[in-house]
Structure formats: C-alpha cells, structure tokens
N, C-alpha and C positions, 0 to 999 in steps of 0.2 A: 504494500500500500504506500509505503514511503517513496519507493521508486516511481510509482504512478504520480504522486503529488509533485515530485520534483520535475518529472517529464512534462506534466501539464503546466507547471509554472514556467518552464523554459519555452514551451509552445506559445503560451499567452504573451509573454514578454517579447518573443520574436515577432508575433503578429502585430503588436503595437509598434515596435521599432520599424518593421517593414512598412506599415501604413504611414508612419510619419516620414520615412525616407521617400516613399513614392509620392506623397502629396507635396513635397517640397521641390520636386523636379518640374522644370518648366514644360509646358505641353509640347514644345518643339523637339524635346529630347525623348519623348515617350517611345516613339517608333524605333530609334536606334537602340534604346535600352531593351525594348522587347526583343529585338534581334539578338542582342548579346545574351539575353536570359535563356535563349534556346539551348545553349551549352549546359546551363544549370538544370534545365528541364530534362535534358538527355541523361544527365547523371541520376536524376530522380527516377527516370524511367528504368534505368539499369537496376537501381536499388529495389524498385517495385517488382521488377521481374524476378529478382533473387528472392524477395519475400514471398511472392505468389508461388514460386516453384519449390520452395523449401519443404513444404508438406509437413511442417511442425504441428500445426493446429488448424482446424477448419476456419476459425475466426481470422487467423493470420493470413490464410490463403484468400479468404473473401476480401479482407482489407487490402491485401496486395493486388488482387485483381482490380479493385476499385481504383487504387493508386495508379495502376498501369493505364486504365482507361483515361483518367484525368490528366496524367502526364502526357499521354499520346495526343489528346486534344490540345493541350498547351503547346507542344512542340509543333504540331501541324499548323495550328493557328498562328504561331509566331513566324513560321516560314511563309505562310500566305500573306501576312501583313508585311513582312520584309520584301517579298516579291512585288507586292503592290507599291510599296514605297520606292523601290528601285525603278519600277516601270514609270513612275512619275518624272524621273530625272532623265529619261531617254529623249533623244531629239525626235521631234515629229517630222514625218516625211512630207 
C-alpha cells in the first residue's frame, strides 16, 4: 500500500508539472514540441508492449494493452500533425 501511495503521489505531481510546463509554451511552438514528443511516445509504446506481453497478471496485461492503444494513437497523431505542419512550408506550384 505504501508503494501505491508513493507511485500515485509521483503521478499526480508529474501531471501538475506537465500541465504547467505545457501551458507556458507559446502556441507557435506546440507543433514542433508535438513532433519531438513522438520519440517519448515511442519509448512509452515499447514499455507498454513489454507490460502487455509479460503475462504476470491479467490486470497488468489489460492495462498494458490499454497503454499500447493510447501510445499508438499518440504516436500516429503526432506524425500526422508533423506531416501537416511540414506540408504547410512547401512551395506551391
């Protein structure tokens, strides 16, 4: 129970810090930051795959699968936004 409380505390603090950092970023930098965060989401996806495939517990497998789905959506969405951003800078014919 003590481990759960400490993990929950770290999660809540990281959520607040992440929110504060993101809200301080000017809107013009959001798309390049989204592009850069794809690498972090890729690492999350690898961790989620390891958790889902470990077979330790049914709850861990289910949570790992959910994490795989959300991380995949995040990676694909980030690449689509980056592609759209780069398309805006191409010369028109």
